[in-house]
mmCIF file of the N, C-alpha and C atoms, coordinates in Angstrom:
data_MODEL
# 
_entry.id   MODEL 
# 
loop_
_atom_site.group_PDB 
_atom_site.id 
_atom_site.type_symbol 
_atom_site.label_atom_id 
_atom_site.label_alt_id 
_atom_site.label_comp_id 
_atom_site.label_asym_id 
_atom_site.label_entity_id 
_atom_site.label_seq_id 
_atom_site.pdbx_PDB_ins_code 
_atom_site.Cartn_x 
_atom_site.Cartn_y 
_atom_site.Cartn_z 
_atom_site.occupancy 
_atom_site.B_iso_or_equiv 
_atom_site.pdbx_formal_charge 
_atom_site.auth_seq_id 
_atom_site.auth_comp_id 
_atom_site.auth_asym_id 
_atom_site.auth_atom_id 
_atom_site.pdbx_PDB_model_num 
ATOM 1   N N  . MET A 1 1  ? 104.296 62.334 -154.214 1.00 0.00 ? 1  MET A N  1 
ATOM 2   C CA . MET A 1 1  ? 103.452 61.706 -154.325 1.00 0.00 ? 1  MET A CA 1 
ATOM 3   C C  . MET A 1 1  ? 102.858 61.183 -155.795 1.00 0.00 ? 1  MET A C  1 
ATOM 4   N N  . ALA A 1 2  ? 103.823 61.192 -156.754 1.00 0.00 ? 2  ALA A N  1 
ATOM 5   C CA . ALA A 1 2  ? 103.677 60.926 -157.782 1.00 0.00 ? 2  ALA A CA 1 
ATOM 6   C C  . ALA A 1 2  ? 103.137 59.817 -158.543 1.00 0.00 ? 2  ALA A C  1 
ATOM 7   N N  . TRP A 1 3  ? 103.689 58.787 -157.588 1.00 0.00 ? 3  TRP A N  1 
ATOM 8   C CA . TRP A 1 3  ? 103.177 57.348 -158.141 1.00 0.00 ? 3  TRP A CA 1 
ATOM 9   C C  . TRP A 1 3  ? 101.173 57.069 -157.671 1.00 0.00 ? 3  TRP A C  1 
ATOM 10  N N  . LEU A 1 4  ? 100.993 57.868 -157.149 1.00 0.00 ? 4  LEU A N  1 
ATOM 11  C CA . LEU A 1 4  ? 99.234  57.757 -156.737 1.00 0.00 ? 4  LEU A CA 1 
ATOM 12  C C  . LEU A 1 4  ? 98.497  58.696 -158.259 1.00 0.00 ? 4  LEU A C  1 
ATOM 13  N N  . THR A 1 5  ? 99.237  59.378 -158.767 1.00 0.00 ? 5  THR A N  1 
ATOM 14  C CA . THR A 1 5  ? 98.474  60.304 -159.573 1.00 0.00 ? 5  THR A CA 1 
ATOM 15  C C  . THR A 1 5  ? 98.345  59.596 -161.159 1.00 0.00 ? 5  THR A C  1 
ATOM 16  N N  . LEU A 1 6  ? 97.132  59.485 -161.996 1.00 0.00 ? 6  LEU A N  1 
ATOM 17  C CA . LEU A 1 6  ? 97.146  58.834 -163.078 1.00 0.00 ? 6  LEU A CA 1 
ATOM 18  C C  . LEU A 1 6  ? 97.192  59.965 -164.174 1.00 0.00 ? 6  LEU A C  1 
ATOM 19  N N  . SER A 1 7  ? 97.429  59.627 -165.635 1.00 0.00 ? 7  SER A N  1 
ATOM 20  C CA . SER A 1 7  ? 97.656  60.377 -166.708 1.00 0.00 ? 7  SER A CA 1 
ATOM 21  C C  . SER A 1 7  ? 95.987  60.284 -166.771 1.00 0.00 ? 7  SER A C  1 
ATOM 22  N N  . ASP A 1 8  ? 95.880  61.614 -167.930 1.00 0.00 ? 8  ASP A N  1 
ATOM 23  C CA . ASP A 1 8  ? 94.701  62.407 -167.924 1.00 0.00 ? 8  ASP A CA 1 
ATOM 24  C C  . ASP A 1 8  ? 93.512  61.082 -169.135 1.00 0.00 ? 8  ASP A C  1 
ATOM 25  N N  . ALA A 1 9  ? 94.515  60.244 -169.947 1.00 0.00 ? 9  ALA A N  1 
ATOM 26  C CA . ALA A 1 9  ? 94.090  59.008 -170.499 1.00 0.00 ? 9  ALA A CA 1 
ATOM 27  C C  . ALA A 1 9  ? 93.525  57.700 -169.879 1.00 0.00 ? 9  ALA A C  1 
ATOM 28  N N  . ARG A 1 10 ? 94.243  57.425 -168.789 1.00 0.00 ? 10 ARG A N  1 
ATOM 29  C CA . ARG A 1 10 ? 93.934  56.695 -167.931 1.00 0.00 ? 10 ARG A CA 1 
ATOM 30  C C  . ARG A 1 10 ? 92.946  56.842 -167.128 1.00 0.00 ? 10 ARG A C  1 
ATOM 31  N N  . ALA A 1 11 ? 92.865  58.038 -166.484 1.00 0.00 ? 11 ALA A N  1 
ATOM 32  C CA . ALA A 1 11 ? 91.635  58.416 -165.779 1.00 0.00 ? 11 ALA A CA 1 
ATOM 33  C C  . ALA A 1 11 ? 90.175  58.802 -166.526 1.00 0.00 ? 11 ALA A C  1 
ATOM 34  N N  . GLN A 1 12 ? 90.399  59.124 -167.651 1.00 0.00 ? 12 GLN A N  1 
ATOM 35  C CA . GLN A 1 12 ? 89.001  58.846 -168.470 1.00 0.00 ? 12 GLN A CA 1 
ATOM 36  C C  . GLN A 1 12 ? 88.696  57.166 -168.847 1.00 0.00 ? 12 GLN A C  1 
ATOM 37  N N  . GLU A 1 13 ? 89.768  56.682 -169.074 1.00 0.00 ? 13 GLU A N  1 
ATOM 38  C CA . GLU A 1 13 ? 89.443  55.120 -169.089 1.00 0.00 ? 13 GLU A CA 1 
ATOM 39  C C  . GLU A 1 13 ? 88.626  54.260 -168.197 1.00 0.00 ? 13 GLU A C  1 
ATOM 40  N N  . LEU A 1 14 ? 89.489  54.820 -166.921 1.00 0.00 ? 14 LEU A N  1 
ATOM 41  C CA . LEU A 1 14 ? 88.539  54.320 -165.497 1.00 0.00 ? 14 LEU A CA 1 
ATOM 42  C C  . LEU A 1 14 ? 87.002  54.744 -165.479 1.00 0.00 ? 14 LEU A C  1 
ATOM 43  N N  . ARG A 1 15 ? 86.967  56.361 -165.668 1.00 0.00 ? 15 ARG A N  1 
ATOM 44  C CA . ARG A 1 15 ? 85.516  57.003 -165.779 1.00 0.00 ? 15 ARG A CA 1 
ATOM 45  C C  . ARG A 1 15 ? 84.889  56.111 -166.299 1.00 0.00 ? 15 ARG A C  1 
ATOM 46  N N  . ARG A 1 16 ? 85.075  55.641 -167.548 1.00 0.00 ? 16 ARG A N  1 
ATOM 47  C CA . ARG A 1 16 ? 84.263  55.371 -168.779 1.00 0.00 ? 16 ARG A CA 1 
ATOM 48  C C  . ARG A 1 16 ? 84.127  53.860 -168.348 1.00 0.00 ? 16 ARG A C  1 
ATOM 49  N N  . PHE A 1 17 ? 84.857  52.928 -167.601 1.00 0.00 ? 17 PHE A N  1 
ATOM 50  C CA . PHE A 1 17 ? 84.543  51.744 -167.219 1.00 0.00 ? 17 PHE A CA 1 
ATOM 51  C C  . PHE A 1 17 ? 83.738  51.863 -166.038 1.00 0.00 ? 17 PHE A C  1 
ATOM 52  N N  . ARG A 1 18 ? 83.962  52.747 -165.072 1.00 0.00 ? 18 ARG A N  1 
ATOM 53  C CA . ARG A 1 18 ? 82.798  52.764 -163.956 1.00 0.00 ? 18 ARG A CA 1 
ATOM 54  C C  . ARG A 1 18 ? 81.420  53.294 -164.466 1.00 0.00 ? 18 ARG A C  1 
ATOM 55  N N  . HIS A 1 19 ? 81.539  54.191 -165.400 1.00 0.00 ? 19 HIS A N  1 
ATOM 56  C CA . HIS A 1 19 ? 80.341  54.695 -166.222 1.00 0.00 ? 19 HIS A CA 1 
ATOM 57  C C  . HIS A 1 19 ? 79.060  53.473 -166.816 1.00 0.00 ? 19 HIS A C  1 
ATOM 58  N N  . ARG A 1 20 ? 79.917  52.693 -167.263 1.00 0.00 ? 20 ARG A N  1 
ATOM 59  C CA . ARG A 1 20 ? 79.689  51.369 -168.389 1.00 0.00 ? 20 ARG A CA 1 
ATOM 60  C C  . ARG A 1 20 ? 79.138  50.489 -167.176 1.00 0.00 ? 20 ARG A C  1 
ATOM 61  N N  . THR A 1 21 ? 79.810  50.390 -166.451 1.00 0.00 ? 21 THR A N  1 
ATOM 62  C CA . THR A 1 21 ? 79.580  48.974 -164.826 1.00 0.00 ? 21 THR A CA 1 
ATOM 63  C C  . THR A 1 21 ? 78.364  49.527 -164.655 1.00 0.00 ? 21 THR A C  1 
ATOM 64  N N  . TRP A 1 22 ? 78.132  50.895 -163.959 1.00 0.00 ? 22 TRP A N  1 
ATOM 65  C CA . TRP A 1 22 ? 76.803  50.989 -163.403 1.00 0.00 ? 22 TRP A CA 1 
ATOM 66  C C  . TRP A 1 22 ? 75.453  51.216 -164.386 1.00 0.00 ? 22 TRP A C  1 
ATOM 67  N N  . MET A 1 23 ? 76.097  51.431 -165.248 1.00 0.00 ? 23 MET A N  1 
ATOM 68  C CA . MET A 1 23 ? 74.833  51.338 -166.609 1.00 0.00 ? 23 MET A CA 1 
ATOM 69  C C  . MET A 1 23 ? 74.323  49.802 -167.013 1.00 0.00 ? 23 MET A C  1 
ATOM 70  N N  . VAL A 1 24 ? 75.373  48.989 -166.792 1.00 0.00 ? 24 VAL A N  1 
ATOM 71  C CA . VAL A 1 24 ? 75.001  47.606 -166.813 1.00 0.00 ? 24 VAL A CA 1 
ATOM 72  C C  . VAL A 1 24 ? 74.058  47.250 -165.448 1.00 0.00 ? 24 VAL A C  1 
ATOM 73  N N  . ILE A 1 25 ? 74.566  47.672 -164.235 1.00 0.00 ? 25 ILE A N  1 
ATOM 74  C CA . ILE A 1 25 ? 73.826  47.295 -163.228 1.00 0.00 ? 25 ILE A CA 1 
ATOM 75  C C  . ILE A 1 25 ? 72.662  47.860 -163.430 1.00 0.00 ? 25 ILE A C  1 
ATOM 76  N N  . ALA A 1 26 ? 72.073  49.096 -163.633 1.00 0.00 ? 26 ALA A N  1 
ATOM 77  C CA . ALA A 1 26 ? 71.089  49.763 -163.614 1.00 0.00 ? 26 ALA A CA 1 
ATOM 78  C C  . ALA A 1 26 ? 70.173  49.053 -164.685 1.00 0.00 ? 26 ALA A C  1 
ATOM 79  N N  . LEU A 1 27 ? 70.644  48.455 -166.147 1.00 0.00 ? 27 LEU A N  1 
ATOM 80  C CA . LEU A 1 27 ? 69.968  47.585 -166.847 1.00 0.00 ? 27 LEU A CA 1 
ATOM 81  C C  . LEU A 1 27 ? 69.665  46.620 -166.394 1.00 0.00 ? 27 LEU A C  1 
ATOM 82  N N  . CYS A 1 28 ? 70.261  45.371 -165.581 1.00 0.00 ? 28 CYS A N  1 
ATOM 83  C CA . CYS A 1 28 ? 70.095  44.306 -164.787 1.00 0.00 ? 28 CYS A CA 1 
ATOM 84  C C  . CYS A 1 28 ? 68.992  44.775 -163.768 1.00 0.00 ? 28 CYS A C  1 
ATOM 85  N N  . PHE A 1 29 ? 68.788  46.002 -162.949 1.00 0.00 ? 29 PHE A N  1 
ATOM 86  C CA . PHE A 1 29 ? 67.626  46.082 -161.815 1.00 0.00 ? 29 PHE A CA 1 
ATOM 87  C C  . PHE A 1 29 ? 66.434  46.408 -162.618 1.00 0.00 ? 29 PHE A C  1 
ATOM 88  N N  . PHE A 1 30 ? 66.854  46.993 -163.783 1.00 0.00 ? 30 PHE A N  1 
ATOM 89  C CA . PHE A 1 30 ? 65.232  47.501 -164.550 1.00 0.00 ? 30 PHE A CA 1 
ATOM 90  C C  . PHE A 1 30 ? 65.018  46.223 -165.337 1.00 0.00 ? 30 PHE A C  1 
ATOM 91  N N  . ALA A 1 31 ? 65.660  45.038 -165.691 1.00 0.00 ? 31 ALA A N  1 
ATOM 92  C CA . ALA A 1 31 ? 65.286  43.998 -166.200 1.00 0.00 ? 31 ALA A CA 1 
ATOM 93  C C  . ALA A 1 31 ? 65.058  43.343 -165.267 1.00 0.00 ? 31 ALA A C  1 
ATOM 94  N N  . ARG A 1 32 ? 64.894  43.108 -164.321 1.00 0.00 ? 32 ARG A N  1 
ATOM 95  C CA . ARG A 1 32 ? 64.543  42.295 -163.108 1.00 0.00 ? 32 ARG A CA 1 
ATOM 96  C C  . ARG A 1 32 ? 63.134  42.755 -162.494 1.00 0.00 ? 32 ARG A C  1 
ATOM 97  N N  . GLY A 1 33 ? 63.033  44.316 -162.596 1.00 0.00 ? 33 GLY A N  1 
ATOM 98  C CA . GLY A 1 33 ? 61.974  44.797 -162.072 1.00 0.00 ? 33 GLY A CA 1 
ATOM 99  C C  . GLY A 1 33 ? 60.786  44.575 -163.209 1.00 0.00 ? 33 GLY A C  1 
ATOM 100 N N  . ALA A 1 34 ? 60.691  44.623 -164.436 1.00 0.00 ? 34 ALA A N  1 
ATOM 101 C CA . ALA A 1 34 ? 60.040  44.638 -165.537 1.00 0.00 ? 34 ALA A CA 1 
ATOM 102 C C  . ALA A 1 34 ? 59.590  42.954 -165.931 1.00 0.00 ? 34 ALA A C  1 
ATOM 103 N N  . ASP A 1 35 ? 60.617  42.275 -165.634 1.00 0.00 ? 35 ASP A N  1 
ATOM 104 C CA . ASP A 1 35 ? 60.059  40.640 -165.373 1.00 0.00 ? 35 ASP A CA 1 
ATOM 105 C C  . ASP A 1 35 ? 59.343  40.369 -164.075 1.00 0.00 ? 35 ASP A C  1 
ATOM 106 N N  . ALA A 1 36 ? 59.420  41.080 -163.094 1.00 0.00 ? 36 ALA A N  1 
ATOM 107 C CA . ALA A 1 36 ? 58.526  40.687 -162.019 1.00 0.00 ? 36 ALA A CA 1 
ATOM 108 C C  . ALA A 1 36 ? 57.438  41.600 -162.001 1.00 0.00 ? 36 ALA A C  1 
ATOM 109 N N  . ALA A 1 37 ? 57.304  42.560 -162.400 1.00 0.00 ? 37 ALA A N  1 
ATOM 110 C CA . ALA A 1 37 ? 56.274  43.533 -162.859 1.00 0.00 ? 37 ALA A CA 1 
ATOM 111 C C  . ALA A 1 37 ? 55.141  42.778 -163.751 1.00 0.00 ? 37 ALA A C  1 
ATOM 112 N N  . PHE A 1 38 ? 55.583  42.338 -164.864 1.00 0.00 ? 38 PHE A N  1 
ATOM 113 C CA . PHE A 1 38 ? 54.752  41.981 -166.073 1.00 0.00 ? 38 PHE A CA 1 
ATOM 114 C C  . PHE A 1 38 ? 54.606  40.389 -165.899 1.00 0.00 ? 38 PHE A C  1 
ATOM 115 N N  . GLY A 1 39 ? 55.518  40.054 -165.026 1.00 0.00 ? 39 GLY A N  1 
ATOM 116 C CA . GLY A 1 39 ? 55.125  38.150 -165.227 1.00 0.00 ? 39 GLY A CA 1 
ATOM 117 C C  . GLY A 1 39 ? 55.804  37.660 -166.238 1.00 0.00 ? 39 GLY A C  1 
ATOM 118 N N  . LEU A 1 40 ? 56.768  38.104 -166.574 1.00 0.00 ? 40 LEU A N  1 
ATOM 119 C CA . LEU A 1 40 ? 57.302  37.230 -167.898 1.00 0.00 ? 40 LEU A CA 1 
ATOM 120 C C  . LEU A 1 40 ? 57.910  36.147 -167.401 1.00 0.00 ? 40 LEU A C  1 
ATOM 121 N N  . HIS A 1 41 ? 58.317  36.142 -166.447 1.00 0.00 ? 41 HIS A N  1 
ATOM 122 C CA . HIS A 1 41 ? 59.089  34.722 -166.200 1.00 0.00 ? 41 HIS A CA 1 
ATOM 123 C C  . HIS A 1 41 ? 60.516  34.582 -167.065 1.00 0.00 ? 41 HIS A C  1 
ATOM 124 N N  . ILE A 1 42 ? 61.032  35.440 -167.450 1.00 0.00 ? 42 ILE A N  1 
ATOM 125 C CA . ILE A 1 42 ? 62.497  35.401 -168.292 1.00 0.00 ? 42 ILE A CA 1 
ATOM 126 C C  . ILE A 1 42 ? 63.267  35.136 -167.555 1.00 0.00 ? 42 ILE A C  1 
ATOM 127 N N  . ILE A 1 43 ? 63.485  35.726 -166.386 1.00 0.00 ? 43 ILE A N  1 
ATOM 128 C CA . ILE A 1 43 ? 64.662  35.832 -165.317 1.00 0.00 ? 43 ILE A CA 1 
ATOM 129 C C  . ILE A 1 43 ? 64.401  35.030 -164.148 1.00 0.00 ? 43 ILE A C  1 
ATOM 130 N N  . GLU A 1 44 ? 65.181  33.795 -164.118 1.00 0.00 ? 44 GLU A N  1 
ATOM 131 C CA . GLU A 1 44 ? 64.942  32.394 -163.050 1.00 0.00 ? 44 GLU A CA 1 
ATOM 132 C C  . GLU A 1 44 ? 64.744  33.119 -161.830 1.00 0.00 ? 44 GLU A C  1 
ATOM 133 N N  . GLN A 1 45 ? 64.198  32.876 -160.964 1.00 0.00 ? 45 GLN A N  1 
ATOM 134 C CA . GLN A 1 45 ? 64.272  33.156 -159.456 1.00 0.00 ? 45 GLN A CA 1 
ATOM 135 C C  . GLN A 1 45 ? 65.004  32.019 -158.768 1.00 0.00 ? 45 GLN A C  1 
ATOM 136 N N  . ALA A 1 46 ? 66.211  32.780 -158.274 1.00 0.00 ? 46 ALA A N  1 
ATOM 137 C CA . ALA A 1 46 ? 66.909  31.916 -157.149 1.00 0.00 ? 46 ALA A CA 1 
ATOM 138 C C  . ALA A 1 46 ? 65.813  31.843 -156.011 1.00 0.00 ? 46 ALA A C  1 
ATOM 139 N N  . PRO A 1 47 ? 66.112  30.547 -155.468 1.00 0.00 ? 47 PRO A N  1 
ATOM 140 C CA . PRO A 1 47 ? 65.586  30.205 -154.225 1.00 0.00 ? 47 PRO A CA 1 
ATOM 141 C C  . PRO A 1 47 ? 65.949  31.022 -153.102 1.00 0.00 ? 47 PRO A C  1 
ATOM 142 N N  . SER A 1 48 ? 65.699  31.386 -152.117 1.00 0.00 ? 48 SER A N  1 
ATOM 143 C CA . SER A 1 48 ? 66.141  32.007 -150.624 1.00 0.00 ? 48 SER A CA 1 
ATOM 144 C C  . SER A 1 48 ? 66.839  31.290 -150.239 1.00 0.00 ? 48 SER A C  1 
ATOM 145 N N  . ALA A 1 49 ? 67.610  31.692 -149.350 1.00 0.00 ? 49 ALA A N  1 
ATOM 146 C CA . ALA A 1 49 ? 68.758  31.224 -148.398 1.00 0.00 ? 49 ALA A CA 1 
ATOM 147 C C  . ALA A 1 49 ? 67.896  30.115 -147.584 1.00 0.00 ? 49 ALA A C  1 
ATOM 148 N N  . ALA A 1 50 ? 66.840  30.571 -147.101 1.00 0.00 ? 50 ALA A N  1 
ATOM 149 C CA . ALA A 1 50 ? 66.233  29.636 -146.001 1.00 0.00 ? 50 ALA A CA 1 
ATOM 150 C C  . ALA A 1 50 ? 65.454  28.234 -146.580 1.00 0.00 ? 50 ALA A C  1 
ATOM 151 N N  . ALA A 1 51 ? 65.526  28.888 -148.207 1.00 0.00 ? 51 ALA A N  1 
ATOM 152 C CA . ALA A 1 51 ? 65.007  27.246 -148.826 1.00 0.00 ? 51 ALA A CA 1 
ATOM 153 C C  . ALA A 1 51 ? 65.990  26.681 -149.131 1.00 0.00 ? 51 ALA A C  1 
ATOM 154 N N  . GLN A 1 52 ? 67.157  27.020 -149.546 1.00 0.00 ? 52 GLN A N  1 
ATOM 155 C CA . GLN A 1 52 ? 68.524  26.157 -149.634 1.00 0.00 ? 52 GLN A CA 1 
ATOM 156 C C  . GLN A 1 52 ? 69.055  25.581 -148.040 1.00 0.00 ? 52 GLN A C  1 
ATOM 157 N N  . SER A 1 53 ? 68.467  25.997 -147.401 1.00 0.00 ? 53 SER A N  1 
ATOM 158 C CA . SER A 1 53 ? 69.489  25.330 -146.027 1.00 0.00 ? 53 SER A CA 1 
ATOM 159 C C  . SER A 1 53 ? 68.903  23.877 -145.376 1.00 0.00 ? 53 SER A C  1 
ATOM 160 N N  . GLY A 1 54 ? 69.290  22.799 -145.876 1.00 0.00 ? 54 GLY A N  1 
ATOM 161 C CA . GLY A 1 54 ? 69.070  21.536 -145.280 1.00 0.00 ? 54 GLY A CA 1 
ATOM 162 C C  . GLY A 1 54 ? 67.659  21.183 -145.128 1.00 0.00 ? 54 GLY A C  1 
ATOM 163 N N  . GLY A 1 55 ? 66.479  21.502 -146.750 1.00 0.00 ? 55 GLY A N  1 
ATOM 164 C CA . GLY A 1 55 ? 65.701  21.186 -146.655 1.00 0.00 ? 55 GLY A CA 1 
ATOM 165 C C  . GLY A 1 55 ? 65.312  19.964 -146.893 1.00 0.00 ? 55 GLY A C  1 
ATOM 166 N N  . ASN A 1 56 ? 66.048  19.141 -147.397 1.00 0.00 ? 56 ASN A N  1 
ATOM 167 C CA . ASN A 1 56 ? 66.269  17.931 -148.279 1.00 0.00 ? 56 ASN A CA 1 
ATOM 168 C C  . ASN A 1 56 ? 66.838  16.919 -147.360 1.00 0.00 ? 56 ASN A C  1 
ATOM 169 N N  . CYS A 1 57 ? 66.511  16.237 -146.745 1.00 0.00 ? 57 CYS A N  1 
ATOM 170 C CA . CYS A 1 57 ? 67.444  15.391 -145.981 1.00 0.00 ? 57 CYS A CA 1 
ATOM 171 C C  . CYS A 1 57 ? 67.405  13.911 -146.955 1.00 0.00 ? 57 CYS A C  1 
ATOM 172 N N  . PRO A 1 58 ? 68.764  13.545 -147.237 1.00 0.00 ? 58 PRO A N  1 
ATOM 173 C CA . PRO A 1 58 ? 68.776  12.106 -147.930 1.00 0.00 ? 58 PRO A CA 1 
ATOM 174 C C  . PRO A 1 58 ? 68.118  11.257 -147.075 1.00 0.00 ? 58 PRO A C  1 
ATOM 175 N N  . ALA A 1 59 ? 68.323  10.857 -146.071 1.00 0.00 ? 59 ALA A N  1 
ATOM 176 C CA . ALA A 1 59 ? 67.827  10.000 -145.216 1.00 0.00 ? 59 ALA A CA 1 
ATOM 177 C C  . ALA A 1 59 ? 66.428  10.000 -145.704 1.00 0.00 ? 59 ALA A C  1 
ATOM 178 N N  . LYS A 1 60 ? 65.440  10.935 -145.197 1.00 0.00 ? 60 LYS A N  1 
ATOM 179 C CA . LYS A 1 60 ? 64.462  11.046 -145.738 1.00 0.00 ? 60 LYS A CA 1 
ATOM 180 C C  . LYS A 1 60 ? 63.751  10.627 -147.125 1.00 0.00 ? 60 LYS A C  1 
ATOM 181 N N  . ALA A 1 61 ? 64.541  11.365 -147.858 1.00 0.00 ? 61 ALA A N  1 
ATOM 182 C CA . ALA A 1 61 ? 64.410  10.753 -149.675 1.00 0.00 ? 61 ALA A CA 1 
ATOM 183 C C  . ALA A 1 61 ? 64.481  9.139  -149.766 1.00 0.00 ? 61 ALA A C  1 
ATOM 184 N N  . ASN A 1 62 ? 65.434  8.483  -148.939 1.00 0.00 ? 62 ASN A N  1 
ATOM 185 C CA . ASN A 1 62 ? 65.685  7.294  -149.549 1.00 0.00 ? 62 ASN A CA 1 
ATOM 186 C C  . ASN A 1 62 ? 64.694  6.218  -148.841 1.00 0.00 ? 62 ASN A C  1 
ATOM 187 N N  . ARG A 1 63 ? 63.904  6.872  -147.996 1.00 0.00 ? 63 ARG A N  1 
ATOM 188 C CA . ARG A 1 63 ? 63.243  5.965  -147.170 1.00 0.00 ? 63 ARG A CA 1 
ATOM 189 C C  . ARG A 1 63 ? 62.064  5.246  -147.728 1.00 0.00 ? 63 ARG A C  1 
ATOM 190 N N  . ALA A 1 64 ? 61.998  4.303  -147.353 1.00 0.00 ? 64 ALA A N  1 
ATOM 191 C CA . ALA A 1 64 ? 60.881  3.193  -148.398 1.00 0.00 ? 64 ALA A CA 1 
ATOM 192 C C  . ALA A 1 64 ? 59.621  3.103  -147.296 1.00 0.00 ? 64 ALA A C  1 
ATOM 193 N N  . PRO A 1 65 ? 58.306  3.149  -148.132 1.00 0.00 ? 65 PRO A N  1 
ATOM 194 C CA . PRO A 1 65 ? 56.973  3.343  -147.322 1.00 0.00 ? 65 PRO A CA 1 
ATOM 195 C C  . PRO A 1 65 ? 56.862  2.415  -146.164 1.00 0.00 ? 65 PRO A C  1 
ATOM 196 N N  . ASP A 1 66 ? 57.114  1.427  -146.025 1.00 0.00 ? 66 ASP A N  1 
ATOM 197 C CA . ASP A 1 66 ? 56.778  0.304  -145.141 1.00 0.00 ? 66 ASP A CA 1 
ATOM 198 C C  . ASP A 1 66 ? 57.586  0.673  -143.842 1.00 0.00 ? 66 ASP A C  1 
ATOM 199 N N  . HIS A 1 67 ? 58.434  1.666  -143.679 1.00 0.00 ? 67 HIS A N  1 
ATOM 200 C CA . HIS A 1 67 ? 59.172  1.990  -142.553 1.00 0.00 ? 67 HIS A CA 1 
ATOM 201 C C  . HIS A 1 67 ? 58.381  3.590  -142.317 1.00 0.00 ? 67 HIS A C  1 
ATOM 202 N N  . GLN A 1 68 ? 57.236  3.775  -142.670 1.00 0.00 ? 68 GLN A N  1 
ATOM 203 C CA . GLN A 1 68 ? 56.307  4.913  -142.411 1.00 0.00 ? 68 GLN A CA 1 
ATOM 204 C C  . GLN A 1 68 ? 56.259  5.091  -140.836 1.00 0.00 ? 68 GLN A C  1 
ATOM 205 N N  . HIS A 1 69 ? 56.268  3.806  -140.065 1.00 0.00 ? 69 HIS A N  1 
ATOM 206 C CA . HIS A 1 69 ? 55.942  4.001  -138.787 1.00 0.00 ? 69 HIS A CA 1 
ATOM 207 C C  . HIS A 1 69 ? 56.807  4.397  -137.667 1.00 0.00 ? 69 HIS A C  1 
ATOM 208 N N  . LEU A 1 70 ? 58.186  4.572  -138.639 1.00 0.00 ? 70 LEU A N  1 
ATOM 209 C CA . LEU A 1 70 ? 59.514  4.939  -137.787 1.00 0.00 ? 70 LEU A CA 1 
ATOM 210 C C  . LEU A 1 70 ? 59.538  6.563  -137.690 1.00 0.00 ? 70 LEU A C  1 
ATOM 211 N N  . GLN A 1 71 ? 58.571  7.313  -138.378 1.00 0.00 ? 71 GLN A N  1 
ATOM 212 C CA . GLN A 1 71 ? 58.742  8.455  -138.493 1.00 0.00 ? 71 GLN A CA 1 
ATOM 213 C C  . GLN A 1 71 ? 57.918  9.353  -137.179 1.00 0.00 ? 71 GLN A C  1 
ATOM 214 N N  . PHE A 1 72 ? 58.193  10.331 -136.756 1.00 0.00 ? 72 PHE A N  1 
ATOM 215 C CA . PHE A 1 72 ? 57.784  11.240 -135.723 1.00 0.00 ? 72 PHE A CA 1 
ATOM 216 C C  . PHE A 1 72 ? 56.667  11.806 -136.219 1.00 0.00 ? 72 PHE A C  1 
ATOM 217 N N  . LYS A 1 73 ? 55.693  11.770 -135.045 1.00 0.00 ? 73 LYS A N  1 
ATOM 218 C CA . LYS A 1 73 ? 54.929  12.738 -135.298 1.00 0.00 ? 73 LYS A CA 1 
ATOM 219 C C  . LYS A 1 73 ? 54.850  13.848 -134.843 1.00 0.00 ? 73 LYS A C  1 
ATOM 220 N N  . LYS A 1 74 ? 54.474  15.074 -135.675 1.00 0.00 ? 74 LYS A N  1 
ATOM 221 C CA . LYS A 1 74 ? 54.410  16.514 -135.076 1.00 0.00 ? 74 LYS A CA 1 
ATOM 222 C C  . LYS A 1 74 ? 53.489  16.832 -134.349 1.00 0.00 ? 74 LYS A C  1 
ATOM 223 N N  . GLY A 1 75 ? 53.550  17.467 -133.240 1.00 0.00 ? 75 GLY A N  1 
ATOM 224 C CA . GLY A 1 75 ? 52.870  18.287 -132.428 1.00 0.00 ? 75 GLY A CA 1 
ATOM 225 C C  . GLY A 1 75 ? 52.389  17.438 -131.025 1.00 0.00 ? 75 GLY A C  1 
ATOM 226 N N  . ILE A 1 76 ? 53.380  16.130 -130.878 1.00 0.00 ? 76 ILE A N  1 
ATOM 227 C CA . ILE A 1 76 ? 53.016  15.745 -129.632 1.00 0.00 ? 76 ILE A CA 1 
ATOM 228 C C  . ILE A 1 76 ? 53.755  16.236 -128.784 1.00 0.00 ? 76 ILE A C  1 
# 
């Protein structure tokens, strides 16, 4: 199984890469937390998946005001 082993230098490079990757993830986590906690609004908040799904219908956006009688009333 010699083809599955890494040299010591390559193993050290991968270890360093993993360590730096997790440090960047932690930095992003704390930056987002500080932004939210202090209300800095530096990092733009993405809308939730529910807000992105079909909320704006193009047919409703282009409707002229004189066609208001065609809209359905809610609660009937």
